[in-house]
N, C-alpha and C positions, 0 to 999 in steps of 0.2 A: 274302433274307429271313432279318431277324437272328433266334436264339431270344430268346423272352419270359419276361421276369425273374419269377419269383415270389416273393412278399416272405410271409415264413414267419412267425407270430405277429398280434402285433395292432399298430395304429396307435399305440396310444397306448406299447407296450413290448413284449418280445419277454423272454422265457427260456429258457435251453437248461441240461442238463446232461451230466455225464458217468454216468450210470445206465445200465445197458441194461432194456428193456422188461421184463424181470422179474431177481426175485435170491431167492434163498434165500437165509431169513432167518429167524434165530431171538429170537423176540420176547425184550425188553430189551434188546439190544444194540444198541452203536454203528453206524451205515451212512453210511461217510463216502462224502461227494463234495463235487463242485467245481458251484458257480451261476454261471451269467453271467448279467447283467440287464444288456440294450442299450433305449439310450433313442435311434428311429428319429428322433424329431422335433427341429425346430430349437430348441425352448425347454427350459432346465432341467426336468425332473420330478422330482416325490417319489413314491416308492414301497412299498408293503411287501409282505412276503413270508407268504404263511399255508397252514401243512401243514393236509392234510385226510386223513381214514382212512377208506375206505369200503368197504365189501360188499352188493356185490349192490343198487346202486345205492341205498341207507342209506347216511347219513352219521355215519360211528360221534363219533368228534372230529374238531374244527377249533380250530388255536391258531397264533395271531403268532408267526412266527420273528423273534429278535430278531437284528438286525444291529450290530455294534458296541455293544450293548448298549440298542439302541434299535428301536424296532416300525417306521420310518418314514427312510428314506433317502434320499439324491439322486444322480442319475445327470446328468452333465453332456447338453449336446443333442448328437447325434448320436456318442456315447462309449458304451463298456460297462464295468461294474465285474467282476470275479471274485471272489468268495466261496467260501470254503475253511469245509468243516468238518460235522458229522454228525448226523443226525437220528434217534429212537429212537421205535420202539414197541412198545408193550407188548402187540400183536395180530399173528399173520402170517398167512397167506392173506385179504389186505385190499389195496388200491390204496391208494397213499400218493402222493398229487399235491399238487404246490407250486404254489399262485395267486398270480400278480402283479397287487397290486390299486395302480393310479393313484389318487393323493390329493386330484386336483383334482375329479375325475369321479367319483370312488368306483366306477370299474367294475372290472370282470376285463380285465385287458389282456391276457393269455396264462397259462398252465399247463403241466406236465407232469408225467407221473406213471409209475409203475412198479406191478407186482404183486409184493410181499412173498409167497412160496411158505413153507410151512413146510418143514425139512428131513425126510428119512426119519427111520425109525426110531432108527439110531446116524449119530451124526458122523463115527464114524470109517472111513474104508474095510473093507469087507467083509473082506479077508484081515488086517486088522490085529490084533496079539494080543490078546484081551479082546474083539473087538466082537462083538456076537450073530450068529449067520449065517442072515440072512433067506430067501436065496435054496430054502435047502434042499440044496444040495450040500456037498461035504466041501471044507475050506480048508485049507492050509497052516499052520501055525503057524510062525510065524519064530522064533521067542525062542526053541527049540532049538537055531537055526545060531548064533544070539548064545551062548547058555551053553558049546556046545564051543568058539568061536571064542576064548572072553574067556581062558581061562589059557595060551593058546598067543599072544596077543599079550601078556599081560605075562608070560611067557619073553623074549621079543625084548628087552621095554624095559629086564627085569634084566641081561640079556645084553650089551648094550649099554653099561651104566653100570658093570660090572666087569670090563671089559678092559682087560688088562694096562698100563702104563706103558710099557713096551716096546714094545706092540704101538703104543699110540697116535704115540709118537716114528717111525716107520717110515714111518705114513701122512704124514708132514712133505718135501716133497720137498725134493731134495738142494741147489737152487739155494737155496731159501729160508737152508738152514743155512750156507751159505759168506756170510762177508762180504767185501765187495770195497769198498776204498779208493778213494776218487776219487783222480784223481792233482792233484799241486800248482798252483794257479791260473797263468796268465801275470803275469809282472811287468812290471809299464809302467814 
């Protein structure tokens, strides 16, 4: 008995991307992604991508995603295209969906989505200097170590720059100091 093949997506087209099911996202920043659009049919198809933001089953916004400056783009039969770009939202704690629409039938062929989750209070790690401590535990201030180490590192840099010339000369191997002449060539 052979395993049954299950086709993902729709009959008119398929869409995939490299984003996980949820992303920590600060509103207003670019969210880089790679989108793959596949045409499983035997004829060339024309598609458009629509980005949709929703929250609790309510659509907040919907707009066309331009591909190479155009709203519609073609995909050859039994082929796919790879689109690299970025999406941006003015909201967090929403669901971002990209919907693939086939032009001839104007039907939704397939879609992908991810949850955009707002970051915690601090975007810095809790023990990073200057970040607020929200856990109630005491944290170590790493800047004190850097303050102590900086003068020591500077002394090392200054000391290596002021080495006497004789010391530097002693560092050259003796073999490199000697010059050996090559024997005269054969005369023919």
